[in-house]
C-alpha positions as CSV (number, residue, x, y, z in Angstrom):
1,X,57.3,291.5,-52.4
2,X,57.7,293.4,-55.3
3,X,54.9,291.7,-56.9
4,X,51.5,293.8,-56.6
5,X,48.1,292.1,-55.8
6,X,45.1,292.4,-58.0
7,X,42.0,293.6,-56.1
8,X,39.8,290.8,-55.0
9,X,42.3,287.9,-54.7
10,X,41.3,287.1,-51.0
11,X,37.9,285.3,-50.9
12,X,35.9,284.9,-47.8
13,X,33.3,282.9,-46.8
14,X,29.9,283.7,-45.1
15,X,30.0,281.1,-42.6
16,X,32.7,281.9,-39.2
17,X,36.5,280.7,-40.8
18,X,39.7,281.1,-40.3
19,X,42.4,282.8,-43.0
20,X,45.8,281.6,-42.3
21,X,48.8,281.6,-44.7
22,X,52.1,282.9,-45.3
23,X,50.8,286.7,-47.0
24,X,54.0,288.4,-46.8
25,X,52.7,291.7,-47.1
26,X,54.9,293.9,-44.7
27,X,53.0,296.1,-42.3
28,X,53.6,298.2,-39.3
29,X,50.7,296.2,-37.3
30,X,52.7,292.6,-37.0
31,X,56.0,294.0,-36.4
32,X,57.3,295.5,-39.8
33,X,59.2,298.9,-40.0
34,X,57.5,299.8,-43.0
35,X,54.3,299.3,-44.9
36,X,53.9,298.4,-48.7
37,X,50.7,298.3,-51.2
38,X,49.9,294.3,-50.1
39,X,50.6,295.2,-46.3
40,X,48.1,298.0,-46.9
41,X,45.5,295.5,-49.0
42,X,45.2,293.2,-46.7
43,X,44.5,295.7,-43.7
44,X,41.8,297.3,-45.8
45,X,40.8,293.6,-47.0
46,X,40.5,292.7,-42.9
47,X,38.6,296.0,-41.9
48,X,36.1,295.3,-44.9
49,X,35.1,291.8,-43.6
50,X,35.4,292.4,-40.0
51,X,38.3,289.9,-39.7
52,X,40.5,289.9,-36.6
53,X,44.2,289.3,-36.8
54,X,45.3,286.9,-34.4
55,X,48.8,288.4,-32.8
56,X,50.4,289.3,-30.3
57,X,53.4,291.8,-30.2
58,X,55.5,290.1,-27.2
59,X,55.6,287.0,-29.2
60,X,58.3,285.8,-31.1
61,X,58.6,286.1,-34.8
62,X,58.4,283.3,-36.9
63,X,60.9,284.1,-39.6
64,X,64.3,285.3,-38.8
65,X,66.0,286.8,-41.9
66,X,70.1,286.1,-42.2
67,X,70.5,289.0,-44.8
68,X,69.2,291.1,-42.7
69,X,69.9,289.7,-39.3
70,X,66.2,290.9,-38.0
71,X,62.7,289.0,-37.9
72,X,59.7,289.2,-39.2
73,X,56.1,287.7,-39.0
74,X,54.9,286.4,-42.3
75,X,52.5,284.1,-41.2
76,X,49.1,285.6,-40.6
77,X,46.0,284.0,-39.0
78,X,42.7,286.2,-39.5
79,X,39.1,285.1,-38.1
80,X,35.8,286.2,-38.2
81,X,33.9,288.6,-35.6
82,X,30.6,288.5,-34.1
83,X,28.0,291.5,-34.5
84,X,29.8,293.0,-31.3
85,X,33.4,292.9,-33.6
86,X,34.7,290.4,-31.1
87,X,36.3,287.4,-32.8
88,X,34.5,284.0,-33.1
89,X,35.8,281.0,-30.9
90,X,35.3,278.3,-33.8
91,X,38.0,276.4,-32.5
92,X,35.7,274.1,-30.7
93,X,37.2,271.1,-28.7
94,X,35.2,267.7,-29.0
95,X,34.6,265.8,-26.4
96,X,36.5,262.3,-25.8
97,X,35.0,259.6,-25.0
98,X,35.8,258.2,-21.2
99,X,35.8,254.7,-20.0
100,X,33.4,254.8,-17.0
101,X,34.7,252.1,-14.9
102,X,32.3,252.5,-12.1
103,X,29.5,250.9,-14.3
104,X,31.8,248.5,-15.3
105,X,30.7,244.7,-15.2
106,X,34.3,243.3,-14.2
107,X,33.3,239.8,-13.8
108,X,32.2,239.3,-17.5
109,X,34.6,241.1,-18.3
110,X,37.5,238.9,-16.5
111,X,35.2,235.5,-18.1
112,X,35.6,236.6,-21.5
113,X,39.4,237.4,-21.2
114,X,40.1,234.4,-19.3
115,X,38.1,232.0,-22.5
116,X,40.2,234.4,-25.1
117,X,44.2,234.7,-24.3
118,X,44.6,231.2,-25.5
119,X,44.6,232.1,-28.9
120,X,47.2,234.4,-28.5
121,X,51.4,233.6,-28.1
122,X,52.5,234.5,-25.4
123,X,55.4,236.8,-27.8
124,X,56.7,240.3,-27.6
125,X,55.7,240.4,-31.5
126,X,51.9,240.0,-30.5
127,X,51.6,242.7,-28.2
128,X,49.4,244.7,-30.6
129,X,47.3,241.4,-30.7
130,X,47.2,241.7,-26.7
131,X,46.3,245.2,-26.7
132,X,43.5,244.5,-29.4
133,X,41.6,242.2,-27.2
134,X,41.7,243.9,-24.4
135,X,40.3,247.0,-26.1
136,X,37.5,244.7,-27.8
137,X,36.3,242.8,-24.6
138,X,36.7,246.4,-22.4
139,X,34.1,248.0,-25.3
140,X,31.5,245.3,-24.9
141,X,31.5,245.4,-20.6
142,X,32.6,248.6,-20.1
143,X,30.0,251.9,-20.7
144,X,31.8,254.6,-22.5
145,X,30.6,258.0,-23.1
146,X,30.9,261.7,-22.9
147,X,31.7,263.6,-20.1
148,X,29.6,266.4,-18.8
149,X,31.5,269.9,-18.0
150,X,30.6,270.0,-13.9
151,X,31.2,272.9,-11.6
152,X,31.8,271.2,-8.0
153,X,29.3,273.3,-5.7
154,X,27.1,275.2,-8.8
155,X,23.4,275.6,-8.5
156,X,20.5,277.4,-9.9
157,X,21.3,280.4,-7.8
158,X,24.5,280.2,-9.6
159,X,23.9,279.8,-12.4
160,X,21.3,283.5,-12.3
161,X,24.7,285.0,-10.2
162,X,26.4,284.3,-13.6
163,X,24.0,285.4,-15.9
164,X,23.5,288.9,-13.9
165,X,27.0,289.1,-14.0
166,X,27.6,288.7,-18.0
167,X,24.7,291.2,-18.2
168,X,26.3,293.9,-15.8
169,X,29.9,293.1,-15.5
170,X,29.2,294.0,-11.9
171,X,32.3,293.0,-9.7
172,X,30.5,292.9,-6.7
173,X,28.3,290.2,-8.1
174,X,31.0,288.4,-9.3
175,X,32.8,287.6,-6.1
176,X,29.4,286.8,-4.4
177,X,29.2,284.2,-7.2
178,X,33.1,283.0,-6.0
179,X,31.6,283.1,-2.6
180,X,29.3,280.6,-3.1
181,X,31.0,278.3,-4.8
182,X,33.3,278.3,-2.1
183,X,30.6,277.9,0.9
184,X,29.0,275.1,-0.8
185,X,31.9,273.1,-1.3
186,X,33.1,273.6,2.1
187,X,29.6,272.6,3.4
188,X,29.7,269.3,0.8
189,X,33.4,268.6,2.0
190,X,32.1,268.6,5.6
191,X,29.1,266.2,4.8
192,X,31.6,264.0,3.3
193,X,34.4,263.9,5.5
194,X,31.2,264.0,8.5
195,X,29.8,260.9,7.2
196,X,32.6,258.4,7.1
197,X,32.5,255.4,9.1
198,X,34.6,253.1,9.6
199,X,32.8,250.8,12.2
200,X,29.6,250.4,10.2
201,X,31.3,250.1,6.5
202,X,34.1,251.1,5.5
203,X,33.8,251.3,2.0
204,X,32.8,254.5,1.5
205,X,35.3,255.7,3.6
206,X,38.3,253.6,1.2
207,X,37.0,254.9,-1.8
208,X,37.5,258.4,-0.9
209,X,40.8,257.6,0.4
210,X,41.9,255.7,-3.1
211,X,40.0,258.7,-4.5
212,X,42.6,261.4,-2.5
213,X,45.7,259.3,-3.6
214,X,46.1,257.6,-0.3
215,X,45.0,254.1,-0.3
216,X,48.1,252.2,-1.3
217,X,50.2,251.3,2.1
218,X,53.9,252.3,1.6
219,X,56.2,248.8,2.0
220,X,59.0,249.0,4.1
221,X,62.2,246.6,2.9
222,X,63.3,243.9,5.0
223,X,67.1,244.1,4.8
224,X,67.8,240.6,5.8
225,X,65.3,239.3,3.1
226,X,67.3,240.9,0.3
227,X,70.3,239.7,1.5
228,X,70.3,236.2,-0.5
229,X,73.6,235.4,-2.3
230,X,71.6,233.6,-5.0
231,X,70.7,235.8,-8.0
232,X,67.1,235.4,-9.5
233,X,67.4,238.5,-12.2
234,X,67.4,236.5,-15.2
235,X,64.8,233.7,-14.0
236,X,61.4,233.4,-15.7
237,X,58.5,235.7,-14.2
238,X,55.3,234.1,-12.6
239,X,52.2,234.6,-12.0
240,X,52.6,235.8,-8.5
241,X,54.8,238.0,-9.2
242,X,52.7,239.6,-11.4
243,X,49.8,239.5,-8.9
244,X,52.1,241.5,-6.7
245,X,53.2,244.3,-8.8
246,X,49.6,244.6,-9.9
247,X,48.7,245.1,-6.3
248,X,51.3,248.1,-6.5
249,X,49.8,250.4,-9.6
250,X,47.3,252.8,-8.9
251,X,44.3,253.2,-10.3
252,X,42.7,256.6,-12.2
253,X,46.3,256.7,-14.4
254,X,46.3,258.4,-18.2
255,X,46.7,255.7,-20.3
256,X,49.9,255.6,-23.0
257,X,50.2,255.4,-26.3
258,X,48.4,252.3,-26.5
259,X,45.2,253.1,-24.9
260,X,45.6,250.3,-21.9
261,X,44.2,251.9,-18.5
262,X,45.4,250.1,-15.4
263,X,41.9,249.1,-14.8
264,X,42.5,246.7,-17.6
265,X,45.5,244.8,-15.8
266,X,44.3,244.9,-12.3
267,X,40.8,242.9,-13.2
268,X,42.2,240.1,-14.8
269,X,42.1,236.4,-13.7
270,X,44.9,233.7,-13.4
271,X,45.0,233.1,-16.7
272,X,45.4,236.1,-18.1
273,X,48.5,237.0,-15.2
274,X,50.2,233.7,-16.5
275,X,50.3,235.1,-19.9
276,X,51.8,238.2,-18.8
277,X,54.1,236.2,-17.0
278,X,55.2,234.4,-20.1
279,X,55.4,237.4,-22.1
280,X,57.5,239.2,-20.1
281,X,60.1,236.2,-20.1
282,X,60.2,236.3,-23.4
283,X,60.7,239.9,-23.3
284,X,63.7,239.2,-20.9
285,X,64.8,236.2,-22.6
286,X,65.0,237.6,-26.3
287,X,66.1,241.6,-24.8
288,X,63.6,242.8,-27.2
289,X,60.4,245.2,-26.5
290,X,57.4,245.7,-28.5
291,X,57.2,249.3,-30.3
292,X,54.0,249.5,-29.2
293,X,55.6,249.4,-25.5
294,X,58.0,251.8,-26.3
295,X,55.7,254.8,-27.8
296,X,55.1,257.7,-25.4
297,X,51.7,259.8,-26.0
298,X,53.2,263.5,-24.8
299,X,50.8,265.8,-23.6
300,X,51.0,269.9,-22.6
301,X,50.2,270.8,-19.4
302,X,49.7,274.6,-18.5
303,X,51.9,276.1,-15.8
304,X,49.9,278.0,-12.8
305,X,49.2,281.4,-13.5
306,X,50.5,281.1,-17.3
307,X,49.1,282.4,-19.9
308,X,46.9,280.1,-22.3
309,X,47.7,281.6,-25.7
310,X,51.6,280.9,-25.0
311,X,53.6,278.2,-26.2
312,X,56.0,278.6,-23.3
313,X,53.3,278.5,-20.9
314,X,53.1,274.8,-21.1
315,X,55.3,271.9,-20.3
316,X,55.6,268.4,-21.8
317,X,55.1,265.0,-20.5
318,X,55.3,261.7,-21.4
319,X,52.6,258.9,-20.6
320,X,54.1,255.5,-21.0
321,X,52.4,252.1,-22.0
322,X,50.9,250.6,-18.6
323,X,52.4,246.8,-19.7
324,X,55.9,248.7,-19.9
325,X,55.3,250.6,-16.8
326,X,54.7,247.0,-15.2
327,X,57.7,245.9,-16.5
328,X,59.4,248.1,-14.8
329,X,58.1,247.7,-11.4
330,X,58.5,243.6,-11.9
331,X,62.4,244.4,-12.7
332,X,62.6,246.6,-9.7
333,X,61.4,244.3,-7.3
334,X,64.2,241.9,-8.7
335,X,67.2,244.4,-8.5
336,X,65.9,246.6,-5.3
337,X,67.5,244.6,-3.0
338,X,71.0,244.5,-4.5
339,X,70.8,248.0,-4.9
340,X,70.3,248.7,-1.6
341,X,72.9,246.8,-0.9
342,X,75.5,248.4,-3.1
343,X,74.7,252.0,-2.6
344,X,76.3,253.6,0.3
345,X,74.3,254.5,3.5
346,X,74.5,258.5,2.7
347,X,73.1,258.4,-0.6
348,X,69.5,258.7,-0.2
349,X,68.2,260.2,-3.1
350,X,65.3,258.2,-4.9
351,X,65.0,255.6,-1.6
352,X,62.2,254.4,0.5
353,X,62.2,254.9,3.4
354,X,65.3,257.6,4.2
355,X,65.5,261.3,4.7
356,X,67.2,262.8,2.1
357,X,67.6,265.9,3.9
358,X,69.0,264.3,7.2
359,X,71.8,261.9,4.8
360,X,73.0,265.0,3.3
361,X,73.7,267.1,6.0
362,X,75.6,263.8,8.0
363,X,77.7,263.6,4.6
364,X,78.4,267.2,4.2
365,X,79.3,267.5,7.9
366,X,81.8,263.8,7.0
367,X,83.1,266.0,4.0
368,X,84.3,269.0,7.0
369,X,85.8,266.5,9.3
370,X,87.9,265.0,6.6
371,X,88.5,268.4,5.3
372,X,89.9,270.1,9.1
373,X,91.8,266.5,9.9
């Protein structure tokens, strides 16, 4: 802090840029209680070159001094401003390619995958080869491109209202724009629901129900079917178990770290499903899971009504591998009968076809009866 900077030590660029680093220059503009020559020189440099300081006094400081028992902000970020003095948004998000499953040629995908799967031994160490084969064949038969930014209900009238709002900043024009979008979306929803016809052709109706997440029926467990004394937990998996498990997984879910979508597994043939049965059996026998299956992709999701510029406004979620979740479903189908028979009836949490609220009420009532007796 005692070293004073020489003049013109900080360079600038003619193009939009970000200047970030540990400037180590105290100033009251970024939560210090005093100024020093370097801090004043930094403020003058930013004003001369029309730079904007990205800083919010409500955020926590980035450094805490144990000696002074205080928090400081030595890490600063400056961005270039436009002619109106507004900071330029130069951190643009690059578009990401997405799979277009609606235009996929699933028949050729399945045929080529059936012919090539025999080259890979069904061992847990060959999982990376299996995922590589799926993605290489998927690139041949599934179109992939960039998704356009689409706003439901947006029209040419909405575009004109939006341009007028940007010019005039009139709140009435903004309200008219929102009302027009709501009316267009309501009209489209009414037309969609009224056009559903299960008698003529149920394909469109079931497609809509699938998008709404209601296409997978709830299966009720038969207690008598799970009362067998013979345990099959350690038996090899077969193709029928794989087929049954694949019918219960949902489509349209985000992939895990390996990039394998559920659609890649659902649209497979008997050879691939037999390979998966042998592959999961090898995992069961060796008690070893491929490293790529254990990796999770962690993404941050913005909480509703929270500011986007605060890290505390986001919650992390983990996206697991599709094959890992398929293995979990296979194991669940084997142990669900044993678990249901061992768990007491009043334990209704995370169990299908049981009312958690009613069971808790009965359990609490039983505890009261025991106390009074």
